[in-house]
MARLUM-247633 format. One record per atom (N, C-alpha, C): x, y, z; atom name; residue in three letters. Coordinates in nm, 3 decimals. Example, Ala and Ser with C-alpha at 12.3 -4.5 7.8 and 13.67 -1.06 7.14 Angstrom:
@X = 1.319 Y = -0.569 Z = 0.780 at = N aa = ALA $
@X = 1.230 Y = -0.450 Z = 0.780 at = CA aa = ALA $
@X = 1.320 Y = -0.330 Z = 0.780 at = C aa = ALA $
@X = 1.285 Y = -0.225 Z = 0.708 at = N aa = SER $
@X = 1.367 Y = -0.106 Z = 0.714 at = CA aa = SER $
@X = 1.290 Y = 0.003 Z = 0.787 at = C aa = SER $
***
This chain:
@X = 0.455 Y = -0.500 Z = -2.119 at = N aa = UNK $
@X = 0.564 Y = -0.486 Z = -2.094 at = CA aa = UNK $
@X = 0.631 Y = -0.542 Z = -2.240 at = C aa = UNK $
@X = 0.709 Y = -0.419 Z = -2.322 at = N aa = UNK $
@X = 0.846 Y = -0.513 Z = -2.387 at = CA aa = UNK $
@X = 0.942 Y = -0.542 Z = -2.311 at = C aa = UNK $
@X = 1.073 Y = -0.624 Z = -2.420 at = N aa = UNK $
@X = 1.173 Y = -0.601 Z = -2.366 at = CA aa = UNK $
@X = 1.230 Y = -0.444 Z = -2.286 at = C aa = UNK $
@X = 1.213 Y = -0.396 Z = -2.319 at = N aa = UNK $
@X = 1.272 Y = -0.280 Z = -2.258 at = CA aa = UNK $
@X = 1.184 Y = -0.213 Z = -2.122 at = C aa = UNK $
@X = 1.105 Y = -0.327 Z = -2.065 at = N aa = UNK $
@X = 1.049 Y = -0.257 Z = -1.981 at = CA aa = UNK $
@X = 0.926 Y = -0.128 Z = -2.024 at = C aa = UNK $
@X = 0.904 Y = -0.129 Z = -2.146 at = N aa = UNK $
@X = 0.811 Y = -0.032 Z = -2.152 at = CA aa = UNK $
@X = 0.672 Y = -0.043 Z = -2.184 at = C aa = UNK $
@X = 0.580 Y = 0.015 Z = -2.096 at = N aa = UNK $
@X = 0.436 Y = -0.071 Z = -2.087 at = CA aa = UNK $
@X = 0.396 Y = 0.009 Z = -2.268 at = C aa = UNK $
@X = 0.307 Y = -0.088 Z = -2.316 at = N aa = UNK $
@X = 0.258 Y = -0.115 Z = -2.430 at = CA aa = UNK $
@X = 0.111 Y = -0.061 Z = -2.359 at = C aa = UNK $
@X = -0.004 Y = -0.071 Z = -2.466 at = N aa = UNK $
@X = -0.111 Y = -0.054 Z = -2.515 at = CA aa = UNK $
@X = -0.141 Y = -0.223 Z = -2.531 at = C aa = UNK $
@X = -0.282 Y = -0.248 Z = -2.451 at = N aa = UNK $
@X = -0.317 Y = -0.417 Z = -2.489 at = CA aa = UNK $
@X = -0.437 Y = -0.405 Z = -2.467 at = C aa = UNK $
@X = -0.538 Y = -0.334 Z = -2.480 at = N aa = UNK $
@X = -0.649 Y = -0.308 Z = -2.510 at = CA aa = UNK $
@X = -0.720 Y = -0.209 Z = -2.658 at = C aa = UNK $
@X = -0.838 Y = -0.258 Z = -2.689 at = N aa = UNK $
@X = -0.814 Y = -0.154 Z = -2.781 at = CA aa = UNK $
@X = -0.875 Y = -0.058 Z = -2.711 at = C aa = UNK $
@X = -0.893 Y = 0.146 Z = -2.808 at = N aa = UNK $
@X = -0.908 Y = 0.217 Z = -2.758 at = CA aa = UNK $
@X = -1.019 Y = 0.275 Z = -2.726 at = C aa = UNK $
@X = -1.148 Y = 0.187 Z = -2.768 at = N aa = UNK $
@X = -1.292 Y = 0.205 Z = -2.683 at = CA aa = UNK $
@X = -1.272 Y = 0.073 Z = -2.584 at = C aa = UNK $
@X = -1.201 Y = 0.041 Z = -2.552 at = N aa = UNK $
@X = -1.237 Y = -0.041 Z = -2.406 at = CA aa = UNK $
@X = -1.228 Y = 0.019 Z = -2.290 at = C aa = UNK $
@X = -1.277 Y = 0.004 Z = -2.154 at = N aa = UNK $
@X = -1.343 Y = 0.110 Z = -2.033 at = CA aa = UNK $
@X = -1.218 Y = 0.037 Z = -2.010 at = C aa = UNK $
@X = -1.134 Y = 0.120 Z = -1.938 at = N aa = UNK $
@X = -0.972 Y = 0.113 Z = -1.819 at = CA aa = UNK $
@X = -1.028 Y = 0.040 Z = -1.732 at = C aa = UNK $
@X = -0.964 Y = -0.085 Z = -1.678 at = N aa = UNK $
@X = -0.951 Y = -0.100 Z = -1.502 at = CA aa = UNK $
@X = -0.880 Y = -0.051 Z = -1.427 at = C aa = UNK $
@X = -0.730 Y = 0.007 Z = -1.515 at = N aa = UNK $
@X = -0.681 Y = 0.033 Z = -1.361 at = CA aa = UNK $
@X = -0.655 Y = 0.181 Z = -1.410 at = C aa = UNK $
@X = -0.649 Y = 0.305 Z = -1.301 at = N aa = UNK $
@X = -0.613 Y = 0.439 Z = -1.365 at = CA aa = UNK $
@X = -0.509 Y = 0.436 Z = -1.375 at = C aa = UNK $
@X = -0.450 Y = 0.599 Z = -1.469 at = N aa = UNK $
@X = -0.294 Y = 0.646 Z = -1.462 at = CA aa = UNK $
@X = -0.204 Y = 0.609 Z = -1.391 at = C aa = UNK $
@X = -0.255 Y = 0.650 Z = -1.247 at = N aa = UNK $
@X = -0.176 Y = 0.630 Z = -1.169 at = CA aa = UNK $
@X = -0.144 Y = 0.502 Z = -1.073 at = C aa = UNK $
@X = -0.264 Y = 0.388 Z = -1.096 at = N aa = UNK $
@X = -0.285 Y = 0.296 Z = -1.037 at = CA aa = UNK $
@X = -0.128 Y = 0.135 Z = -1.177 at = C aa = UNK $
@X = -0.180 Y = 0.251 Z = -1.270 at = N aa = UNK $
@X = -0.057 Y = 0.164 Z = -1.417 at = CA aa = UNK $
@X = 0.086 Y = 0.167 Z = -1.356 at = C aa = UNK $
@X = 0.102 Y = 0.316 Z = -1.351 at = N aa = UNK $
@X = 0.242 Y = 0.364 Z = -1.341 at = CA aa = UNK $
@X = 0.315 Y = 0.290 Z = -1.212 at = C aa = UNK $
@X = 0.218 Y = 0.272 Z = -1.085 at = N aa = UNK $
@X = 0.260 Y = 0.240 Z = -0.893 at = CA aa = UNK $
@X = 0.249 Y = 0.053 Z = -0.998 at = C aa = UNK $
@X = 0.178 Y = -0.014 Z = -1.072 at = N aa = UNK $
@X = 0.211 Y = -0.138 Z = -1.094 at = CA aa = UNK $
@X = 0.352 Y = -0.176 Z = -1.191 at = C aa = UNK $
@X = 0.331 Y = -0.093 Z = -1.277 at = N aa = UNK $
@X = 0.509 Y = -0.042 Z = -1.376 at = CA aa = UNK $
@X = 0.583 Y = -0.069 Z = -1.271 at = C aa = UNK $
@X = 0.609 Y = 0.014 Z = -1.189 at = N aa = UNK $
@X = 0.697 Y = 0.057 Z = -1.074 at = CA aa = UNK $
@X = 0.770 Y = -0.064 Z = -1.022 at = C aa = UNK $
@X = 0.654 Y = -0.127 Z = -0.978 at = N aa = UNK $
@X = 0.709 Y = -0.279 Z = -0.907 at = CA aa = UNK $
@X = 0.707 Y = -0.353 Z = -1.009 at = C aa = UNK $
@X = 0.650 Y = -0.406 Z = -1.087 at = N aa = UNK $
@X = 0.719 Y = -0.482 Z = -1.177 at = CA aa = UNK $
@X = 0.872 Y = -0.453 Z = -1.244 at = C aa = UNK $
@X = 0.886 Y = -0.322 Z = -1.284 at = N aa = UNK $
@X = 1.087 Y = -0.299 Z = -1.266 at = CA aa = UNK $
@X = 1.120 Y = -0.336 Z = -1.193 at = C aa = UNK $
@X = 1.073 Y = -0.292 Z = -1.049 at = N aa = UNK $
@X = 1.142 Y = -0.327 Z = -0.916 at = CA aa = UNK $
@X = 1.182 Y = -0.513 Z = -0.930 at = C aa = UNK $
@X = 1.092 Y = -0.496 Z = -0.942 at = N aa = UNK $
@X = 1.109 Y = -0.708 Z = -0.910 at = CA aa = UNK $
@X = 1.152 Y = -0.767 Z = -1.006 at = C aa = UNK $
@X = 1.176 Y = -0.743 Z = -1.114 at = N aa = UNK $
@X = 1.266 Y = -0.775 Z = -1.242 at = CA aa = UNK $
@X = 1.439 Y = -0.757 Z = -1.216 at = C aa = UNK $
@X = 1.440 Y = -0.625 Z = -1.154 at = N aa = UNK $
@X = 1.552 Y = -0.604 Z = -1.122 at = CA aa = UNK $
@X = 1.614 Y = -0.640 Z = -0.980 at = C aa = UNK $
@X = 1.499 Y = -0.697 Z = -0.906 at = N aa = UNK $
@X = 1.595 Y = -0.785 Z = -0.806 at = CA aa = UNK $
@X = 1.577 Y = -0.924 Z = -0.772 at = C aa = UNK $
@X = 1.484 Y = -1.000 Z = -0.878 at = N aa = UNK $
@X = 1.497 Y = -1.134 Z = -0.945 at = CA aa = UNK $
@X = 1.557 Y = -1.148 Z = -1.061 at = C aa = UNK $
@X = 1.626 Y = -1.066 Z = -1.124 at = N aa = UNK $
@X = 1.692 Y = -1.066 Z = -1.232 at = CA aa = UNK $
@X = 1.625 Y = -1.140 Z = -1.367 at = C aa = UNK $
@X = 1.528 Y = -1.109 Z = -1.327 at = N aa = UNK $
@X = 1.383 Y = -1.148 Z = -1.491 at = CA aa = UNK $
@X = 1.305 Y = -1.078 Z = -1.449 at = C aa = UNK $
@X = 1.218 Y = -1.102 Z = -1.548 at = N aa = UNK $
@X = 1.070 Y = -1.073 Z = -1.561 at = CA aa = UNK $
@X = 1.007 Y = -1.160 Z = -1.488 at = C aa = UNK $
@X = 0.891 Y = -1.081 Z = -1.365 at = N aa = UNK $
@X = 0.817 Y = -1.223 Z = -1.264 at = CA aa = UNK $
@X = 0.650 Y = -1.196 Z = -1.280 at = C aa = UNK $
@X = 0.597 Y = -1.310 Z = -1.289 at = N aa = UNK $
@X = 0.470 Y = -1.297 Z = -1.267 at = CA aa = UNK $
@X = 0.404 Y = -1.292 Z = -1.168 at = C aa = UNK $
@X = 0.369 Y = -1.167 Z = -1.112 at = N aa = UNK $
@X = 0.323 Y = -1.104 Z = -1.010 at = CA aa = UNK $
@X = 0.183 Y = -1.104 Z = -0.950 at = C aa = UNK $
@X = 0.169 Y = -1.118 Z = -0.848 at = N aa = UNK $
@X = -0.004 Y = -1.099 Z = -0.843 at = CA aa = UNK $
@X = -0.047 Y = -1.000 Z = -0.733 at = C aa = UNK $
@X = -0.118 Y = -0.894 Z = -0.775 at = N aa = UNK $
@X = -0.110 Y = -0.746 Z = -0.701 at = CA aa = UNK $
@X = -0.316 Y = -0.724 Z = -0.685 at = C aa = UNK $
@X = -0.342 Y = -0.635 Z = -0.602 at = N aa = UNK $
@X = -0.412 Y = -0.582 Z = -0.589 at = CA aa = UNK $
@X = -0.421 Y = -0.439 Z = -0.494 at = C aa = UNK $
@X = -0.556 Y = -0.390 Z = -0.493 at = N aa = UNK $
@X = -0.519 Y = -0.224 Z = -0.407 at = CA aa = UNK $
@X = -0.606 Y = -0.225 Z = -0.327 at = C aa = UNK $
@X = -0.592 Y = -0.176 Z = -0.210 at = N aa = UNK $
@X = -0.662 Y = -0.108 Z = -0.090 at = CA aa = UNK $
@X = -0.774 Y = -0.034 Z = -0.103 at = C aa = UNK $
@X = -0.866 Y = -0.045 Z = -0.060 at = N aa = UNK $
@X = -0.947 Y = 0.108 Z = 0.027 at = CA aa = UNK $
@X = -1.080 Y = 0.059 Z = -0.109 at = C aa = UNK $
@X = -1.106 Y = -0.043 Z = -0.130 at = N aa = UNK $
@X = -1.226 Y = -0.039 Z = -0.264 at = CA aa = UNK $
@X = -1.278 Y = 0.083 Z = -0.295 at = C aa = UNK $
@X = -1.238 Y = 0.152 Z = -0.340 at = N aa = UNK $
@X = -1.247 Y = 0.294 Z = -0.430 at = CA aa = UNK $
@X = -1.167 Y = 0.282 Z = -0.537 at = C aa = UNK $
@X = -1.285 Y = 0.323 Z = -0.654 at = N aa = UNK $
@X = -1.220 Y = 0.291 Z = -0.784 at = CA aa = UNK $
@X = -1.096 Y = 0.395 Z = -0.744 at = C aa = UNK $
@X = -0.978 Y = 0.410 Z = -0.820 at = N aa = UNK $
@X = -0.806 Y = 0.506 Z = -0.794 at = CA aa = UNK $
@X = -0.807 Y = 0.540 Z = -0.625 at = C aa = UNK $
@X = -0.846 Y = 0.477 Z = -0.552 at = N aa = UNK $
@X = -0.806 Y = 0.461 Z = -0.420 at = CA aa = UNK $
@X = -0.702 Y = 0.372 Z = -0.319 at = C aa = UNK $
@X = -0.652 Y = 0.334 Z = -0.224 at = N aa = UNK $
@X = -0.582 Y = 0.258 Z = -0.180 at = CA aa = UNK $
@X = -0.453 Y = 0.272 Z = -0.259 at = C aa = UNK $
@X = -0.426 Y = 0.151 Z = -0.172 at = N aa = UNK $
@X = -0.276 Y = 0.146 Z = -0.164 at = CA aa = UNK $
@X = -0.239 Y = -0.006 Z = -0.233 at = C aa = UNK $
@X = -0.111 Y = -0.009 Z = -0.306 at = N aa = UNK $
@X = -0.075 Y = -0.150 Z = -0.381 at = CA aa = UNK $
@X = -0.049 Y = -0.245 Z = -0.295 at = C aa = UNK $
***
């Protein structure tokens, strides 16, 4: 994310996606909320439940 909280592309275009677009949106919302609550960027750990690619909850 840049200084304005916008998601930046960090991998080369040929790299295999590790997260789905939906998972990226969920994670971005969580990071923005943590930044708002704690007053600045946070180092957060996360995981998705369900064990299926693209499934489960954050």
